[in-house]
N, C-alpha and C positions, 0 to 999 in steps of 0.2 A: 634387680640393684636392692640390696638390702640397706640396713640402716642399721651404723655402728652411734654408738651413745660412749667409746669410748674416752674421747676426749676430753668428758665432759663428768667421770670419772676421776681422773688423772687432773684437773684441774681442780674439783673438790679437796684431794688428798693435795696437791699445792698451797692449796689456801687454808689448811687444814679444815676440812666442813668435812660432817658424815649429812648422807639421804635427810634425813631427820630435818637437820635444821633445813637444808638448804627447800625444804615442804614449807616451813612457817617462814621464812625470809623472802620465798617469793612469790606465798601467796595459791602456790597450785597444790592437785591437789594429788593423796596419795596414790591413788587408782591412777595421774599419770606417772605417779617416778616410777610408781611400779612396770607400769608399762617398757619408762624406760630403759628397765632393767632387766626387759626381755626383748631391749633392743626393738622393739616395735612405736606405730608410728604411735605422733601423738597433735593434737591441733598445734597450727602455727603459733596464734597465742601463748599457748603453751611453753613454748622456746621461747619465744619475746618475754615471758617473764624472768624464765631464769637467765634468759639472757643479760636482761636491765637489773637483773639483781647481784648480779656474779659483776654486773661492768665489761661483756665480751659482744663477739660476734656470735653469729647463728654456727659458721665454719672454725667457728673455738670450741664448740660442746657435741658438734655432731657431725656426718660426713656419710656419704654413699659409697659401700664395693659392693665389687661385684658378686655377684652370687655363686656358690662354689660349683654348682650343676653346670653351668654357662661358662666357665672359663675352659673347660676343654675346647670347646667350641670356635 
């Protein structure tokens, strides 16, 4: 299973926020934001900070998606 943060990017657009603004508001590192931009895993406390800042649940910012290679199996 792969991670997708597409929900987070849509939420930021809906709220009129930029990634750099979220970094400052939530207190996460720019490195963590870069990892999310590449759909890489980040620490749960990082996701918690983002959720607290945006007043949302973890399912509102990320989801697990099937790996493309395994879809045909």
